[in-house]
Structures are given as structure tokens and as C-alpha cells.
C-alpha positions in Angstrom: -82.2 -80.1 3.0 -85.6 -81.5 3.9 -85.2 -80.2 7.4 -84.4 -76.7 6.0 -87.5 -76.7 3.9 -89.5 -78.0 6.8 -88.2 -75.2 9.0 -88.6 -72.5 6.3 -91.4 -70.0 7.0 -92.5 -70.3 3.3 -95.7 -72.4 2.7 -97.5 -73.2 -0.6 -99.8 -70.3 -1.4 -97.7 -67.6 0.2 -95.9 -65.0 -1.8 -92.1 -65.1 -2.1 -90.2 -62.3 -0.4 -90.1 -59.2 -2.5 -93.5 -59.8 -4.3 -96.3 -57.4 -3.6 -99.8 -58.6 -3.0 -102.4 -58.2 -5.8 -100.9 -59.8 -9.0 -99.4 -57.6 -11.7 -97.5 -54.5 -10.9 -98.3 -51.2 -12.8 -95.1 -51.5 -14.8 -96.0 -55.0 -15.9 -99.5 -54.0 -16.9 -98.2 -51.1 -19.0 -95.7 -53.5 -20.6 -98.4 -55.9 -21.6 -100.5 -53.1 -23.0 -97.6 -51.9 -25.1 -96.9 -55.4 -26.4 -100.6 -55.9 -27.3 -100.6 -52.5 -29.1 -97.4 -53.5 -31.0 -98.9 -56.8 -32.0 -102.1 -55.2 -33.1 -100.2 -52.7 -35.2 -98.3 -55.4 -36.9 -101.2 -57.8 -37.5 -103.9 -55.3 -38.6 -102.2 -54.3 -41.9 -101.5 -58.0 -42.6 -105.2 -58.8 -42.1 -106.2 -55.9 -44.3 -103.7 -56.9 -46.9 -105.1 -60.5 -46.9 -108.6 -59.2 -47.2 -107.7 -57.0 -50.2 -105.8 -59.8 -51.8 -109.0 -61.9 -51.5 -111.1 -59.1 -52.9 -108.7 -58.6 -55.8 -108.8 -62.3 -56.6 -112.6 -62.2 -56.5 -112.6 -59.1 -58.7 -110.4 -60.9 -61.3 -112.6 -63.9 -61.3 -115.7 -61.8 -62.1 -113.8 -60.1 -64.9 -112.7 -63.5 -66.2 -116.4 -64.6 -66.4 -117.2 -61.5 -68.5 -114.3 -62.3 -70.8 -115.4 -65.9 -71.2 -119.0 -64.8 -71.9 -117.9 -62.5 -74.7 -115.7 -65.2 -76.2 -118.5 -67.7 -76.1 -120.6 -65.0 -77.8 -117.9 -64.8 -80.5 -117.8 -68.6 -80.8 -121.5 -68.8 -81.3 -122.0 -65.8 -83.6 -118.6 -65.5 -85.3 -117.9 -62.0 -83.8 -117.6 -60.3 -80.5 -120.7 -58.3 -79.4 -120.6 -54.6 -80.4 -119.3 -52.3 -77.8 -122.3 -50.1 -78.4 -125.2 -50.1 -80.9 -126.3 -47.3 -83.2 -129.0 -47.8 -85.8 -132.2 -46.2 -87.1 -135.3 -46.6 -84.9 -138.0 -47.3 -87.4 -140.9 -46.5 -85.1 -139.4 -43.0 -84.5 -137.1 -42.1 -87.4 -136.0 -38.8 -85.9 -134.4 -40.5 -82.9 -130.6 -40.2 -83.0 -129.1 -43.6 -84.0 -126.6 -43.6 -81.1 -129.5 -43.6 -78.6 -129.6 -47.4 -78.9 -126.3 -47.6 -76.9 -126.8 -51.2 -75.7 -123.5 -52.3 -74.3 -121.4 -55.5 -74.9 -122.3 -56.5 -71.3 -126.0 -56.3 -72.0 -125.7 -58.3 -75.3 -123.5 -61.0 -73.7 -126.0 -61.7 -70.8 -127.1 -65.1 -72.2 -123.5 -66.3 -72.0 -123.2 -65.2 -68.3 -126.2 -67.3 -67.1 -128.1 -64.1 -66.9 -131.0 -65.0 -69.2 -133.5 -63.6 -66.7 -131.8 -60.2 -66.8 -131.8 -60.3 -70.6 -135.5 -61.3 -70.6 -136.3 -58.0 -68.8 -134.7 -56.0 -71.6 -136.1 -55.1 -74.9 -133.0 -54.6 -77.1 -135.1 -53.8 -80.1 -135.8 -50.3 -78.9 -133.2 -47.7 -78.1 -131.9 -47.4 -74.6 -133.0 -43.7 -74.7 -135.9 -42.2 -76.3 -135.9 -38.7 -77.8 -136.8 -37.3 -74.4 -133.5 -38.8 -73.1 -135.5 -41.2 -70.9 -135.5 -45.0 -71.1 -138.5 -46.7 -72.6 -140.9 -47.8 -70.0 -140.6 -51.5 -70.7 -136.9 -51.4 -70.0 -136.9 -49.3 -66.8 -137.1 -52.3 -64.3 -134.4 -54.3 -66.2 -131.8 -51.5 -66.5 -132.1 -50.8 -62.8 -131.0 -54.3 -61.9 -127.7 -54.5 -59.9 -125.8 -57.6 -61.1 -123.2 -58.7 -58.6 -121.0 -60.1 -61.3 -120.5 -56.6 -62.7 -119.2 -55.2 -59.4 -115.8 -55.4 -57.8 -115.7 -56.1 -54.1 -112.9 -53.6 -53.6 -115.2 -50.8 -54.7 -118.2 -49.6 -52.7 -120.8 -51.8 -54.7 -123.5 -49.1 -54.6 -125.9 -47.7 -57.1 -124.4 -44.6 -58.9 -127.7 -43.6 -60.6 -131.2 -44.3 -59.3 -132.3 -45.3 -62.9 -129.5 -47.8 -63.7 -127.4 -50.6 -62.3 -123.7 -49.8 -62.1 -120.6 -51.6 -63.5 -116.9 -52.0 -62.4 -116.0 -53.6 -65.8 -115.8 -52.1 -69.2 -114.7 -53.4 -72.6 -111.7 -52.0 -74.5 -112.2 -49.8 -77.6 -108.4 -49.4 -78.3 -105.7 -46.8 -78.0 -107.9 -43.8 -77.9 -106.7 -42.5 -81.3 -108.8 -40.2 -83.4 -109.6 -38.0 -80.4 -111.2 -40.9 -78.5 -113.6 -41.8 -81.4 -116.2 -44.5 -80.7 -116.4 -45.2 -84.4 -114.2 -47.7 -86.2 -111.7 -47.7 -83.3 -108.5 -49.9 -83.2 -109.5 -52.1 -80.3 -112.0 -54.9 -80.0 -115.2 -52.9 -79.2 -116.7 -49.7 -80.6 -120.0 -48.6 -82.1 -121.4 -51.4 -84.2 -118.0 -53.2 -84.1 -118.7 -57.0 -84.4 -115.0 -58.0 -84.3 -114.1 -61.6 -85.1 -111.1 -63.0 -83.3 -109.3 -63.7 -86.6 -108.8 -60.0 -86.9 -106.8 -59.9 -83.7 -103.5 -60.3 -85.5 -101.5 -58.9 -82.5 -102.4 -62.1 -80.7 -105.3 -62.8 -78.3 -102.8 -63.2 -75.4 -101.5 -59.7 -76.1 -104.7 -57.8 -76.7 -106.8 -56.6 -73.8 -110.5 -57.4 -74.0 -111.8 -55.7 -70.8 -110.6 -54.1 -67.6 -111.7 -52.6 -64.3 -113.2 -49.1 -63.9 -114.3 -47.3 -60.8 -117.7 -46.2 -59.7 -118.1 -42.4 -59.8 -119.8 -39.9 -57.5 -121.5 -36.6 -57.9 -119.0 -33.7 -58.0 -120.2 -30.2 -57.3 -119.9 -28.0 -60.4 -117.6 -25.4 -58.8 -115.1 -27.9 -57.5 -111.5 -26.8 -58.4 -109.7 -29.2 -60.8 -107.0 -29.7 -58.1 -109.6 -31.1 -55.7 -111.3 -33.5 -58.2 -110.7 -37.2 -57.7 -110.0 -38.9 -61.1 -111.4 -42.1 -59.8 -114.8 -40.6 -59.3 -115.0 -37.9 -62.0 -114.6 -37.1 -65.7 -114.4 -33.7 -67.4 -116.8 -32.9 -70.1 -115.1 -31.2 -73.0 -116.7 -29.0 -75.6 -114.9 -30.5 -78.6 -115.5 -33.8 -80.3 -113.1 -35.3 -81.3 -111.2 -34.6 -78.1 -108.0 -32.6 -77.9 -105.6 -32.3 -75.0 -106.4 -28.5 -74.8 -110.2 -29.0 -74.6 -109.8 -31.6 -71.9 -107.4 -29.4 -69.9 -109.6 -26.3 -70.0 -112.9 -27.8 -69.0 -114.4 -27.4 -65.5 -117.6 -29.3 -66.2 -117.6 -32.5 -64.1 -119.7 -35.6 -64.6 -122.2 -34.1 -67.0 -125.6 -35.9 -66.7 -124.2 -39.0 -64.9 -121.0 -40.0 -63.0 -118.7 -42.7 -64.4 -119.8 -46.3 -64.5 -123.4 -45.5 -63.8 -124.9 -48.1 -66.2 -123.8 -51.6 -67.2 -126.4 -51.4 -70.1 -124.8 -48.3 -71.6 -122.1 -48.9 -74.1 -120.4 -45.5 -74.0 -117.2 -44.2 -72.4 -118.9 -43.0 -69.3 -120.1 -46.6 -68.5 -119.2 -49.9 -70.1 -116.4 -49.0 -72.5 -112.9 -47.5 -71.9 -109.7 -47.2 -73.9 -105.9 -47.2 -73.4 -105.1 -43.5 -74.1 -104.3 -42.9 -70.4 -102.3 -45.3 -68.2 -104.0 -47.5 -65.6 -105.0 -45.4 -62.5 -103.9 -42.2 -64.3 -103.8 -39.1 -62.3 -105.1 -37.2 -65.3 -108.9 -36.8 -65.4 -110.8 -38.9 -67.9 -112.4 -36.7 -70.6 -115.6 -37.2 -72.5 -117.5 -35.2 -75.1 -120.2 -35.7 -77.7 -121.2 -34.5 -81.2 -124.2 -32.3 -80.5 -124.5 -31.1 -84.1 -124.2 -34.0 -86.6 -126.3 -36.2 -88.8 -128.7 -38.6 -87.0 -126.2 -41.5 -87.5 -123.6 -39.7 -85.4 -125.5 -37.2 -83.3 -124.8 -37.5 -79.5 -122.0 -40.0 -80.2 -119.8 -40.0 -77.1 -116.1 -39.5 -77.6 -113.8 -40.3 -74.7 -110.4 -40.9 -73.1 -111.2 -43.1 -70.2 -108.6 -45.0 -68.2 -108.8 -48.4 -66.5 -109.0 -47.8 -62.8 -109.3 -49.7 -59.6 -108.8 -49.5 -55.8 -106.2 -52.3 -55.8 -102.8 -51.0 -54.8 -100.5 -50.5 -57.8 -102.6 -51.4 -60.8 -105.7 -53.0 -62.4 -107.0 -56.4 -63.4 -107.2 -56.8 -67.2 -108.8 -59.6 -69.2 -107.2 -60.6 -72.5 -108.8 -61.9 -75.7 -107.6 -65.4 -74.9 -109.7 -65.4 -71.7 -106.8 -64.9 -69.3 -106.7 -62.2 -66.6 -103.5 -60.5 -65.4 -102.8 -57.7 -63.0 -101.3 -54.8 -64.9 -99.1 -52.4 -62.9 -100.0 -48.7 -63.2 -96.3 -47.9 -64.0 -96.5 -49.7 -67.3 -95.0 -47.7 -70.2 -97.6 -45.7 -72.0 -96.6 -47.1 -75.4 -96.8 -50.6 -74.2 -100.2 -50.0 -72.6 -101.6 -48.5 -75.8 -100.2 -51.3 -77.8 -102.0 -53.8 -75.6 -105.2 -52.0 -76.5 -105.0 -52.5 -80.2 -106.1 -55.6 -82.1 -103.8 -55.3 -85.1 -101.3 -52.5 -84.4 -98.2 -54.7 -85.0 -96.6 -53.1 -81.9 
């Protein structure tokens, strides 16, 4: 055998018979490219899914911090912060009371380790003056972008030049009464001040806050079929709302897009309800009382859904401080029941 090897013409470093010089053949190279393409196609969705899972978890943690802050507010003061504020402005008595509008998020700032942000706000004056502009001393503070109010799965950009945006809103209830902001059946509404002892449905079965999406400008002549419900609400002419008034409107994002201001405790911003299911394909609908006594004038009525860019549902924080992912296929009656504090559903 050794003699055969010795007499063989093959020497180390020479190619075996049948092998071409120059390494890989064209067919082998194409096979490698195809395999790499297949592996990339398999791995890329997995990587994207892992990233979204991490973003969703981060989003849930930020929502949990908001829930804990409002619960600490309740522990310290005996009631949850109002969803929105309405009262007479003594310095200018003709100012509509609802122009105060300070949100539950703004009022809970000290319990979120955001005392600096609170210090930049003067909550003793309305959010808006009679000219519909913010008071000068509040303009720097209301422009602040607070990372804890933004979900990493959304675009995390300013919606309005004058305000910092929010991906989280507190729950006003089932949306009964045409989406009324007064004396609603949830935890937050105008001048609410709800103590947890009133949550007879159980704190683990009553939603405190949930996700909402940041809106965008929508051209006025956009057909309803082309409007994205994650970015747009319809402005109806009737308050309280009706299904008919919401269906017939073609006025989109009047004044400001959804979620434009974390300081603003109205349905366009830091408050929502359970009238529509999570990620509903129906457009959100908002209106206001233009002709009413000062105590109710310009009060914003709304049917606004919880929304997110997570596949299949939204994160929701409950009144016991827990956070769960609620699937968008949840039954409408169950979802509305989770929105009320004492509906005995």
C-alpha cells in the first residue's frame, strides 16, 4: 500500500482528479447564496419579533409606572386625580370652566419622580386662555417631551409644536351618555376624584389606563375609506355623540391630531373610554358643546378607543397596579364591563 501511494502521481497540494482549479464552482456559489437568503428570510422575522416583544414589554412597564403613580396619588389624597379639571377662573370669570383641562397625568407628576416637570407648570391657571392659547408661564412646560409617556413601538415624535405627546390615557368608562366627560362610569372624568373604595367591580377587573396612538395631520378632503383610525378622529357636530353624527362627519382631527398633549385631559389626548374595542377599525369620534353655560362650554365628548402598534391588542393597566395585554378580539360587552368601576358586570 505504501509503495502504491509512493508511486501515485498525487502529491499534497494538488487537486484530485475531476476538480476544477479556482475553488467553488458556479453551482456551489449559487447554492450558498440561496441558503444564505433562506436563513436571512427565516431569521429576520424572528429578530423583528424579538425586538417588538422587548418594545411591548418596555411599553407595559411605562404604563405600569403611570398606574402606580396614580395609585400613590390616591393613597396620599384619598382619591384618584381628576381625569380633567373644570372650574371658574377667578381672574377672568368669562373663561369657560373646561379650559382648565389639566390631565390626570399632569396632576400625578410628583408621584412619577417628575417634580421638575410639575414645577414648570402653573396648574392654578387654565391650560387655555380665552384666546385658545396657553398662558405664557406654561408654554415651556407643556412642550416637554416626557419619555415615560411614550411607547417605543410608536414613532415617539411630537404631534404638536406647542405640546409634548402621550401614548397613554386614563379610562373614563364605557362611553355611555354619548361619550360624556361628566360623571362618567369609569375612574376618570371631569372633576372626578374617585376613591378606590368606589371600585366595587374590583380593582383587578377595572381598567385604569391603556395605550393610545399618536396621530398625524389628515388632509380635510381625505375620503373616509382612506383614513387611518390609528392616526385620525372624526369631529361630529352633535354633543352628546350619536352613531349617526359620527358616521356622517368628514371633518378630521379638528384643531389637533390624537394624543397631541399629555397635559390635556380630554378625549383627544390623555383620556379614552371603552365604547369601541381595542384597535377598532371604526374611527374615534369627538365633539364639544359650543353653546352651553360656562361650566360646560367647550366640554369635549368622545368615543375614543385604546390603540397600539403591537400585533393583536393593547397593554392595559388595572386599578390594582397590574398590567395585562388585552386582545383586540375581546367581546365588546366584556371590554365595556372592564371600563366601569361599579357596573356589576
